[in-house]
C-alpha positions in Angstrom: 40.5 -28.2 -0.3 38.8 -25.8 2.1 35.1 -24.8 2.4 33.4 -22.1 0.2 33.9 -18.4 0.7 30.8 -16.6 -0.5 27.1 -16.3 0.0 24.3 -14.3 -1.5 21.8 -12.3 0.5 18.8 -10.0 0.0 18.6 -7.2 2.6 16.3 -4.1 3.1 14.7 -4.4 -0.3 18.0 -3.9 -2.1 18.7 -6.5 -4.7 22.1 -8.0 -3.9 23.6 -10.4 -6.4 26.8 -12.2 -5.6 28.9 -12.8 -8.7 32.3 -14.3 -7.8 35.0 -14.9 -10.3 37.8 -17.4 -10.1 41.3 -16.3 -9.6 43.6 -18.6 -11.6 46.0 -15.8 -12.3 46.9 -12.3 -11.3 45.2 -10.9 -14.4 41.7 -12.1 -13.4 39.1 -9.4 -12.7 38.5 -8.5 -9.0 35.7 -10.1 -7.1 32.6 -7.8 -6.9 29.0 -7.7 -6.0 26.3 -5.4 -7.6 23.0 -4.1 -6.3 20.5 -1.4 -7.2 19.6 1.2 -4.6 18.1 4.6 -4.2 15.0 6.7 -3.7 11.5 6.2 -5.2 12.4 3.4 -7.6 11.1 0.2 -9.0 12.8 -3.2 -8.3 14.5 -3.2 -11.7 16.0 0.3 -11.5 18.2 2.3 -9.2 21.6 3.7 -8.4 24.4 1.2 -9.3 26.4 0.2 -6.2 29.4 -2.1 -6.1 30.8 -4.1 -3.2 34.6 -4.3 -3.4 37.0 -5.3 -0.6 34.0 -5.6 1.8 32.9 -2.0 1.2 29.9 -0.7 -0.8 30.5 2.2 -3.2 29.1 3.8 -6.3 30.0 4.3 -10.0 30.6 7.7 -11.6 28.6 8.7 -14.7 31.7 9.9 -16.7 31.9 8.0 -20.0 29.2 5.6 -18.8 27.1 4.2 -21.7 24.2 2.0 -22.5 26.7 -0.8 -23.2 27.8 -0.5 -19.6 24.2 -0.5 -18.4 23.6 -3.8 -20.4 26.5 -5.4 -18.5 25.2 -4.2 -15.1 21.6 -5.4 -15.8 22.8 -8.8 -17.1 25.0 -9.2 -14.1 21.9 -8.6 -11.9 19.9 -11.2 -13.8 17.9 -9.0 -16.2 17.8 -9.6 -20.0 19.2 -6.1 -20.8 19.1 -2.4 -20.0 16.4 0.1 -21.0 18.2 3.3 -20.1 20.8 4.8 -17.8 20.8 8.1 -15.9 23.6 10.4 -14.8 23.7 13.0 -12.0 22.4 10.9 -9.1 18.9 10.5 -10.4 18.2 8.0 -7.7 19.8 10.0 -4.9 23.4 10.4 -3.8 25.2 7.3 -2.6 27.6 7.0 0.3 31.2 5.7 0.8 33.7 5.3 -1.9 33.2 5.9 -5.7 34.8 2.7 -6.8 34.6 3.1 -10.6 35.1 6.1 -12.9 35.5 6.4 -16.7 33.9 3.0 -17.3 34.2 1.7 -20.9 32.3 -1.5 -21.8 31.8 -3.2 -25.1 28.6 -4.8 -23.8 29.8 -8.4 -24.1 31.6 -8.4 -20.7 30.2 -10.9 -18.1 30.9 -8.5 -15.2 31.4 -4.7 -14.7 34.7 -5.6 -13.2 35.9 -6.8 -16.7 35.2 -3.3 -18.3 38.0 -0.8 -18.7 38.1 1.9 -16.1 40.6 4.1 -14.1 40.9 1.2 -11.6 39.0 0.6 -8.4 39.0 3.6 -6.1 40.6 6.0 -8.7 38.1 8.8 -9.3 37.7 12.6 -9.3 33.9 12.4 -9.1 31.4 13.4 -6.4 28.3 11.5 -5.4 26.2 14.0 -7.3 27.6 12.2 -10.4 26.4 8.7 -9.3 25.1 6.7 -12.2 21.8 4.8 -12.3 20.3 2.2 -14.7 16.8 1.0 -15.7 16.8 -2.7 -16.6 14.1 -4.6 -18.6 11.6 -6.4 -16.4 12.4 -9.7 -18.1 14.7 -12.0 -16.1 17.3 -14.3 -17.6 15.8 -17.8 -17.6 17.3 -19.9 -14.8 19.3 -17.0 -13.4 17.8 -17.4 -9.9 19.7 -20.7 -9.7 23.0 -19.5 -11.3 23.4 -16.3 -9.3 25.0 -18.0 -6.3 28.4 -18.9 -7.7 30.7 -20.1 -5.0 34.4 -20.5 -5.3 36.9 -22.6 -3.4 40.4 -21.4 -2.9 41.6 -23.1 -6.1 39.4 -20.7 -8.2 37.0 -23.4 -9.4 33.4 -22.2 -9.9 30.5 -24.2 -8.4 27.2 -23.6 -10.2 23.7 -24.8 -9.3 21.7 -24.7 -12.5 18.4 -26.1 -11.3 16.8 -27.9 -8.4 13.9 -30.4 -8.4 11.8 -32.7 -6.3 12.1 -36.2 -7.9 9.1 -38.2 -7.0 9.2 -42.0 -6.6 7.3 -44.2 -9.1 4.3 -44.4 -6.8 4.1 -40.6 -6.5 4.8 -39.4 -10.0 1.2 -39.4 -11.1 0.1 -37.2 -8.2 -0.6 -33.5 -8.8 1.0 -31.6 -7.4 4.2 -33.5 -6.6 4.9 -32.9 -2.9 7.4 -35.5 -1.9 10.6 -37.0 -3.2 14.4 -36.9 -3.4 16.0 -33.5 -3.7 18.3 -33.2 -6.7 20.3 -30.3 -8.1 21.5 -30.0 -11.7 25.3 -29.4 -11.8 27.2 -29.5 -15.1 24.2 -30.7 -16.9 23.6 -33.7 -14.7 21.1 -34.3 -11.9 22.8 -35.1 -8.6 21.6 -36.0 -5.1 22.4 -34.2 -1.9 23.8 -36.1 1.0 21.3 -36.3 3.9 23.9 -36.2 6.7 23.7 -32.4 7.1 20.3 -32.0 5.7 17.9 -30.1 8.0 14.2 -29.2 8.1 15.2 -25.6 7.4 16.6 -26.8 4.0 13.4 -28.6 3.3 11.4 -25.5 4.2 13.2 -23.5 1.6 12.9 -26.1 -1.2 9.2 -26.5 -0.5 8.7 -22.8 -0.6 10.4 -22.7 -4.0 7.9 -25.2 -5.3 4.8 -23.4 -4.0 4.2 -25.1 -0.7 3.9 -23.2 2.6 5.4 -25.9 4.9 7.0 -29.3 5.5 5.7 -32.5 7.1 7.2 -35.8 8.2 7.3 -38.8 5.9 8.1 -42.5 6.1 11.8 -42.7 5.5 12.0 -46.6 5.2 10.8 -46.9 1.5 13.3 -44.2 0.5 16.2 -46.1 2.2 15.3 -49.3 0.4 15.0 -47.4 -2.9 18.4 -45.6 -2.3 20.1 -49.0 -1.7 19.0 -50.2 -5.1 19.7 -47.0 -7.0 23.1 -45.9 -8.4 23.9 -42.7 -6.5 25.5 -39.6 -8.0 26.1 -37.1 -5.2 26.7 -33.4 -5.5 30.0 -32.3 -4.0 28.5 -29.9 -1.4 26.0 -29.7 1.4 23.5 -26.9 1.9 23.0 -24.7 5.0 19.7 -22.8 5.0 18.4 -20.7 7.9 14.9 -21.4 6.7 13.7 -17.9 6.0 15.3 -17.7 2.5 13.0 -17.4 -0.5 15.3 -19.5 -2.7 18.0 -22.1 -2.4 20.5 -19.8 -4.1 20.1 -17.4 -1.1 21.3 -20.2 1.3 24.9 -20.7 2.4 26.9 -23.6 0.8 27.5 -26.4 3.3 30.6 -28.4 3.9 32.3 -30.0 0.9 31.5 -33.7 0.3 34.4 -36.0 -0.5 33.4 -37.8 -3.7 34.7 -41.4 -3.1 32.3 -43.8 -4.7 29.6 -45.4 -2.5 31.2 -44.1 0.7 30.7 -40.5 -0.4 27.8 -39.8 2.0 29.1 -41.9 4.9 26.1 -43.3 6.8 23.7 -41.0 5.0 21.4 -41.3 2.0 20.0 -38.9 -0.7 18.1 -36.1 1.0 14.3 -36.4 0.9 11.6 -33.8 1.5 7.8 -33.8 2.0 5.8 -30.6 1.6 2.4 -29.5 2.8 0.3 -28.1 0.0 -1.9 -25.1 0.5 -5.7 -25.6 0.7 -6.3 -24.6 -2.9 -3.8 -27.3 -4.1 -4.3 -30.1 -1.7 -5.3 -33.4 -3.4 -8.2 -33.7 -1.1 -9.7 -31.7 1.8 -8.3 -34.1 4.4 -4.7 -33.8 3.2 -2.6 -30.9 4.1 -5.1 -28.1 4.5 -5.4 -28.1 8.3 -1.7 -27.5 8.6 -1.5 -25.1 5.7 -4.4 -22.9 6.6 -5.7 -21.4 9.8 -9.5 -21.7 10.3 -10.1 -18.1 11.5 -10.9 -15.1 9.3 -7.8 -14.3 7.2 -6.2 -11.0 8.0 -4.3 -10.7 4.7 -5.4 -11.0 1.1 -4.1 -10.3 -2.4 -6.0 -8.1 -4.9 -5.4 -6.9 -8.5 -3.1 -9.7 -9.7 -3.7 -11.5 -13.0 -2.3 -14.8 -11.9 -3.0 -17.0 -8.9 -0.5 -16.1 -6.1 0.1 -12.5 -7.0 -1.4 -9.2 -6.2 -1.5 -6.1 -4.0 -1.1 -6.9 -0.3 -4.1 -5.8 1.8 -4.5 -6.2 5.5 -7.7 -6.3 7.7 -7.5 -4.0 10.7 -10.4 -2.7 12.8 -12.9 -4.2 10.4 -11.5 -2.3 7.4 -9.2 -3.5 4.6 -6.2 -1.3 3.8 -2.8 -1.5 2.0 0.9 -1.8 3.0 3.4 0.9 2.2 6.4 -0.2 0.2 9.0 1.5 2.5 11.5 -1.3 3.4 9.3 -3.9 1.6 11.5 -6.9 0.8 11.5 -10.5 -0.2 11.4 -11.8 3.4 8.1 -9.9 4.2 6.7 -11.0 0.8 7.5 -14.6 1.6 5.6 -14.3 5.0 2.5 -13.1 3.0 2.8 -15.9 0.5 3.2 -18.7 3.0 0.3 -17.2 5.1 -2.0 -17.5 2.1 -1.1 -21.1 1.4 1.5 -20.5 -1.4 5.2 -21.0 -1.3 8.0 -18.4 -0.9 7.9 -15.2 -2.8 9.3 -14.9 -6.3 9.3 -11.1 -6.1 8.5 -8.3 -3.7 7.0 -5.5 -5.7 6.8 -1.8 -4.9 5.3 1.3 -6.5 1.7 -0.1 -6.8 2.8 -2.6 -9.5 -0.6 -4.4 -9.0 -2.7 -1.3 -9.1 -3.6 1.2 -6.3 -5.8 0.1 -3.4 -8.3 2.2 -1.6 -8.9 3.0 2.1 -6.2 3.5 4.7 -2.5 2.5 4.5 -2.4 0.1 7.5 1.3 -0.8 7.7 4.6 0.9 6.9 8.2 0.0 7.3 7.4 -3.7 7.7 10.3 -5.9 9.1 9.9 -9.7 9.2 12.2 -12.5 10.4 10.6 -14.8 7.8 9.2 -17.2 10.4 6.0 -15.3 11.3 2.7 -17.1 10.7 1.2 -13.8 9.5 2.3 -10.5 8.2 0.5 -8.9 11.1 3.0 -10.6 13.5 5.9 -8.7 11.9 7.1 -5.4 13.3 5.9 -2.4 11.5 5.1 1.3 11.9 1.5 2.2 12.3 2.2 5.7 11.1 2.1 6.0 7.3 2.8 9.7 6.9 4.1 10.4 3.4 2.8 7.1 2.1 0.2 7.1 -0.7 -1.5 4.4 -2.7 1.2 5.0 -5.3 3.5 3.1 -2.9 1.2 0.1 -2.3 3.3 -3.1 -1.8 2.6 -6.3 -3.8 3.9 -9.8 -4.2 4.4 -12.6 -6.6 4.4 -16.1 -5.0 5.7 -19.5 -6.0 2.7 -21.8 -6.7 2.7 -25.6 -7.3 2.9 -27.0 -10.8 -0.6 -28.2 -11.3 -0.3 -28.8 -15.1 -3.5 -26.8 -15.8 -1.9 -25.0 -18.8 -1.4 -28.3 -20.6 -5.2 -29.0 -20.8 -6.1 -25.9 -22.7 -4.8 -24.0 -25.7 -5.7 -21.0 -27.9 -5.8 -21.7 -31.6 -5.8 -19.6 -34.8 -5.1 -16.2 -33.2 -2.8 -13.5 -34.6 -0.6 -13.8 -31.5 -0.2 -16.1 -28.5 -2.7 -14.0 -26.4 -5.8 -14.6 -28.5 -7.6 -17.4 -30.3 -10.3 -20.0 -30.2 -10.4 -21.9 -26.9 -9.6 -25.6 -27.3 -9.8 -28.1 -24.4 -8.1 -31.5 -24.0 -10.9 -33.9 -23.2 -11.4 -37.7 -23.0 -13.8 -39.1 -25.6 -14.3 -42.8 -26.1 -11.3 -43.6 -23.9 -9.0 -41.3 -25.9 -7.7 -37.8 -25.2 -8.7 -35.4 -28.0 -8.7 -31.6 -28.5 -12.1 -29.9 -29.1 -13.8 -26.6 -28.9 -16.0 -24.9 -26.2 -19.7 -24.0 -26.8 -20.1 -20.2 -26.9 -23.6 -20.2 -25.4 -23.4 -18.1 -22.2 -19.7 -17.5 -22.8 -18.6 -14.2 -21.2 -15.9 -12.3 -19.4 -15.8 -14.5 -16.3 -15.2 -17.6 -18.4 -12.6 -15.8 -20.5 -10.8 -14.6 -17.3 -10.4 -18.2 -16.1 -9.0 -19.3 -19.5 -6.4 -16.5 -19.5 -5.4 -17.2 -15.9 -5.1 -21.0 -16.6 -2.8 -20.3 -19.5 -0.7 -17.7 -17.6 -1.7 -15.0 -20.0 -3.0 -12.4 -17.6 -6.5 -10.9 -17.7 -9.2 -11.3 -20.4 -9.7 -8.3 -22.6 -12.5 -9.8 -24.6 -14.7 -12.9 -24.7 -15.9 -14.0 -28.2 -18.9 -16.0 -29.1 -18.0 -16.3 -32.7 -14.5 -17.2 -34.0 -15.0 -17.6 -37.7 -12.1 -15.1 -38.4 -9.6 -17.4 -36.6 -8.6 -20.5 -38.5 -8.3 -23.1 -35.8 -7.3 -26.7 -36.2 -10.2 -28.3 -38.2 -9.8 -31.5 -36.3 -10.8 -29.7 -33.1 -14.1 -28.2 -34.4 -16.2 -30.7 -32.4 -17.6 -29.3 -29.1 -16.3 -31.1 -26.1 -17.5 -28.7 -23.4 -20.8 -26.8 -23.1 -22.8 -24.9 -20.6 -19.7 -23.4 -19.0 -20.5 -20.9 -16.2 -17.6 -19.6 -14.1 -17.5 -17.4 -11.0 -14.1 -16.1 -12.0 -12.1 -17.6 -9.1 -11.6 -21.1 -10.6 -8.0 -22.3 -11.2 -9.1 -24.1 -14.5 -12.0 -24.1 -16.9 -12.8 -27.7 -15.9 -13.6 -26.5 -12.3 -16.4 -24.2 -13.6 -19.9 -25.5 -13.9 -20.6 -27.2 -17.2 -22.6 -30.0 -18.8 -20.0 -32.7 -18.3 -20.1 -35.5 -20.8 -23.7 -34.5 -21.9 -22.9 -31.9 -24.6 -25.7 -29.5 -25.5 -24.8 -26.8 -28.0 -27.3 -26.0 -30.7 -25.0 -23.7 -32.7 -22.1 -26.2 -32.6 -18.4 -25.4 -32.6 -16.3 -24.3 -35.5 -17.1 -20.7 -36.3 -19.4 -20.4 -33.3 -16.8 -21.8 -30.8 -15.8 -19.7 -27.8 -12.7 -17.5 -28.0 -10.7 -15.1 -25.9 -8.1 -12.4 -26.1 -5.9 -11.9 -23.1 -3.8 -8.9 -21.7 -1.2 -8.6 -19.0 -2.9 -5.5 -17.5 -6.5 -4.4 -16.8 -8.4 -1.4 -15.5 -9.9 -1.3 -12.1 -12.9 1.0 -11.5 -13.6 2.2 -7.9 -16.5 4.4 -6.8 -15.6 7.3 -4.4 -17.9 6.4 -1.5 -17.6 9.8 0.4 -18.8 11.7 -2.6 -22.0 9.7 -2.7 -22.5 10.1 1.0 -22.0 13.8 0.9 -24.2 14.6 -2.1 -27.3 12.6 -1.5 -30.6 14.5 -1.3 -34.3 14.3 -2.4 -36.0 16.1 -5.2 -39.7 16.1 -6.1 -39.8 16.5 -9.9 -42.9 16.8 -12.1 -43.5 13.8 -14.4 -43.9 15.9 -17.5 -40.2 17.0 -17.1 -39.0 13.4 -17.1 -40.0 12.3 -20.5 -36.4 11.5 -21.7 -35.8 9.6 -18.5 -39.0 7.6 -19.1 -37.7 6.7 -22.6 -34.6 5.3 -21.0 -36.4 3.4 -18.3 -34.8 5.5 -15.5 -38.1 5.6 -13.5 -40.0 2.9 -11.6 -42.5 0.8 -13.6 -45.4 2.6 -11.8 -44.4 5.9 -13.4 -45.8 4.7 -16.8 -49.3 4.6 -15.3 -49.1 7.7 -13.1 -50.9 11.0 -13.8 -48.7 13.2 -16.1 -49.3 16.1 -13.7 -48.0 14.1 -10.7 -44.5 14.3 -9.2 -41.8 11.7 -8.8 -39.6 11.6 -5.7 -36.0 11.0 -6.7 -33.1 10.0 -4.5 -30.3 12.0 -6.2 -26.5 12.0 -5.7 -23.2 12.5 -7.5 -20.8 9.6 -8.3 -17.1 9.8 -9.0 -15.6 6.7 -10.6 -11.8 6.3 -10.5 -9.7 4.0 -12.6 -7.0 2.6 -10.2 -5.9 -0.1 -12.5 -2.9 -0.5 -14.9 -4.7 0.1 -18.2 -7.5 2.3 -19.5 -11.2 1.4 -19.1 -12.8 1.4 -22.5 -16.3 0.2 -23.7 -16.2 -3.1 -25.4 -18.4 -1.9 -28.2 -16.8 0.0 -31.1 -18.0 3.4 -32.2 -20.1 2.0 -35.1 -22.2 -0.1 -32.7 -23.0 2.7 -30.1 -26.7 3.5 -29.7 -28.0 7.0 -30.4 -30.6 8.5 -28.1 -32.5 11.3 -29.8 -34.2 12.7 -26.7 -30.9 13.2 -24.7 -28.9 13.7 -27.9 -26.1 11.4 -27.0 -24.6 8.0 -27.7 -24.6 5.0 -25.3 -21.4 3.0 -25.5 -22.6 0.4 -22.9 -26.1 -0.8 -22.4 -25.8 -0.5 -18.6 -22.8 1.0 -16.8 -24.1 1.1 -13.2 -27.0 -0.2 -11.2 -28.6 1.9 -8.5 -30.8 0.0 -6.0 -32.5 0.6 -2.7 -32.7 -2.6 -0.7 -34.5 -3.6 2.5 -32.3 -4.7 5.4 -32.8 -8.3 4.3 -31.6 -7.5 0.8 -35.0 -7.3 -1.0 -35.0 -4.7 -3.8 -37.6 -2.0 -3.2 -36.5 0.6 -5.8 -34.0 0.6 -8.6 -32.3 2.7 -11.2 -29.5 2.4 -13.7 -27.1 4.5 -15.7 -26.3 3.7 -19.3 -22.7 4.8 -20.2 -23.9 7.8 -22.2 -20.6 9.6 -21.7 -17.5 7.9 -20.3 -14.8 10.5 -20.2 -11.9 11.9 -18.1 -13.5 14.6 -16.0 -10.3 15.1 -13.9 -7.0 13.4 -13.5 -4.2 13.1 -10.9 -1.4 15.6 -11.3 0.8 14.9 -14.2 -1.7 12.7 -16.1 -3.1 13.8 -19.4 -6.8 13.4 -20.2 -7.4 11.1 -23.2 -11.2 10.6 -23.4 -13.8 13.2 -24.2 -17.3 12.6 -25.4 -17.9 15.8 -27.3 -18.2 15.5 -31.1 -18.6 11.7 -31.0 -15.2 11.4 -29.4 -13.5 8.4 -27.8 -15.1 7.2 -24.5 -13.2 5.7 -21.6 -11.4 6.4 -18.3 -7.6 6.8 -18.3 -5.5 5.2 -15.5 -5.3 7.8 -12.7 -8.4 9.7 -13.9 -12.0 9.7 -12.9 -15.4 10.3 -14.5 -17.9 12.3 -12.5 -21.6 12.0 -12.9 -23.2 15.0 -11.3 -26.3 14.8 -9.2 -28.2 17.0 -11.7 -27.8 14.7 -14.7 -30.8 12.7 -15.9 -31.0 9.2 -14.5 -28.5 9.9 -11.8 -31.1 8.9 -9.2 -33.3 6.2 -7.8 -37.1 6.7 -8.1 -38.4 6.2 -4.5 -41.9 7.7 -5.0 -43.6 4.5 -3.8 -41.1 3.6 -1.0 -42.4 3.7 2.6 -40.4 5.4 5.4 -37.9 3.2 7.1 -34.3 2.0 7.1 -32.7 0.7 3.9 -29.5 -0.1 2.1 -28.5 2.0 -0.9 -26.3 0.0 -3.3 -24.4 1.1 -6.4 -22.8 -1.5 -8.7 -20.3 -0.5 -11.4 -19.9 -2.6 -14.6 -22.6 -4.9 -13.2 -22.7 -7.3 -16.1 -18.9 -7.7 -16.2 -19.1 -6.3 -19.7 -15.5 -5.0 -19.5 -12.8 -7.0 -17.8 -11.2 -5.6 -14.6 -8.4 -6.6 -12.4 -10.7 -6.6 -9.3 -14.5 -6.8 -9.3 -14.8 -6.9 -5.5 -14.4 -3.2 -5.2 -17.2 -2.5 -7.8 -20.0 -2.5 -5.2 -20.7 0.3 -2.8 -23.3 0.1 0.0 -24.7 2.8 2.3 -27.1 2.6 5.2 -30.1 4.9 4.5 -32.9 6.2 6.7 -36.0 7.7 5.1 -38.6 9.4 7.2 -41.0 10.3 4.4 -39.6 13.9 4.1 -35.9 13.7 4.4 -33.2 11.0 3.7 -29.9 10.3 5.4 -27.1 8.2 3.9 -24.1 7.1 6.1 -21.6 4.3 6.7 -20.9 4.1 2.9 -18.3 1.4 2.2 -16.7 -0.3 -0.8 -16.6 -4.1 -1.2 -17.0 -6.6 1.6 -16.3 -4.3 4.6 -19.9 -3.1 4.9 -21.6 -3.8 8.2 -25.0 -2.6 9.3 -24.7 -0.5 12.4 -27.0 -0.8 15.4 -30.2 1.1 16.0 -28.4 3.3 18.6 -25.7 4.2 16.2 -28.2 5.0 13.5 -30.2 7.3 15.9 -27.0 9.1 16.9 -25.9 9.6 13.3 -29.3 10.9 12.2 -29.4 13.3 15.2 -25.9 14.6 14.3 -26.8 15.1 10.6 -30.0 17.0 11.7 -27.8 19.3 13.9 -25.5 20.0 11.0 -28.4 20.8 8.6 
């Protein structure tokens, strides 16, 4: 028997799936590969391309059907097809048109099994190239089955699964980082011979299991254990380059002669030991120094619901920016994942799948070898002409199995995404399920629960759950005083009372509950609009009675002479929804508050905070804006407005739209009447009480440097998020001088 013939690869962002069919007779279908390609597409859609006889070609749209699209998508590892498109929707292909007049019943395992004119027999042009849209759901286990390698006798070798089998002394450790490598073949777990095993093979396996690197281990106990165990070797070796994201992308190694105990020669079952990332290390001293660099990280993820996924953002010249998805592929995504302490990438996402970022696009046409320590070490194009935030790249990384989801459950909900939160806790030496006290329960706590269960973002946090019939045996409160920052991996990592439960209301109908959602809004303030529209107005107090009723003036205004004036720092704000779902008030119509003076409804108690701070962060003046009218003022091209406040209409901000609060609207100011001249920080915080869940709260804060001379005011250096830095006195003087010249 000779060695294997085929491999599977992923190149230039094109999904290339190798499906080889055995050739036991002349009637067997030809050997083909499929991939999706084309312009401006998602990873699960594109022009259908076929590799036949070593040459890539396309498929004509004549007689193509949804049944054929189903066959294509399943062959590529997706559950089924959503649609198909004729007339080169994803651009014209090149080379041969391999298939024409394709007729499929939908049950075929490969497009090669469908009826057609035969390979290369076509009267079509590339303007007739067919495209498909597959469902986003993958076939379970497909990533292991897709590399089907044949020997010259036509037998199929399938790897169904792979695992790290820990020894008895390591099995209780979380996460499992060390053990024998085993593959599942024909329903049985088998070892891999260590004779040809390399560190590059270990690197790939560790990456699949959520670990960024490998480390040395003591081989002696494994040798002793292998001598006592009955061995069942797999019939092949593995040959990985080390930059693959998955074992199925590696080449098959040499064939192993299966001859009893002499199968592996002088070798033994292969063993690997992985380095966990800092967030998953059993203790601070184990693993994190090798997995993480101590300096300021240059790459981060934003907007993802789960740990290890999100929009890729890069720090350059002190400013965070995004990465354009041109040429974005699994290899570059894996570099990002390993850099951040995760494993290899499960998926490289394009088309702003994790929401649109803000600021500049720092990198374009990224090309990585897969061995770089940081994405910034890869080659890339600094020019991002033609790239917009609609093309922001994102990743989904492999993370270690920590078992957090087994310690929490939702009970009584109408669907798996909602219910009363129940925790597995130890009481009197026994593990028992119980409820969580709802005192102080809010959006941040709900976000941690949804993430821990793998259910996405929190859409609501409930302090009463009487309408959900949970398990009566779990009514007792086992956790109270829960306070989360929102970044914890599990609810148990949040601050709480521990074993000393304090919950006056008790559990049952007053237990904490959540509802989760896979997408969330993301509000971002347009900083340049604030900077460009700031000015001072002296307004008589008698003209501010409505604002007084809504507490939009400083506390000193209530004691001031009615004939006096208030000095107001006024500005416009433009708030965009860059997320993946609409931003809507949590409160329903019936609970909105009517304000007679302004003649409008408030759908949120406080929508934004406006504060003037000293340079050391002390608040010297404040304002706020109740959400009296959340609506779509304007939208990006092609997006329809959905929310309008008139006539007690629905309030909210549609994805791709923005709500503008003009500078001349009541309460769109900070009362600085009693503020002394000097240098300050002007701060705006959107959704300050986290009343509505968002995919990213770090971009809800805007800060500007402000200089007030007693008569005029200048705002400059306005930034969103953590990139704000106070400029030097020389810079300030230069900017003020420049603004004076302009005025």
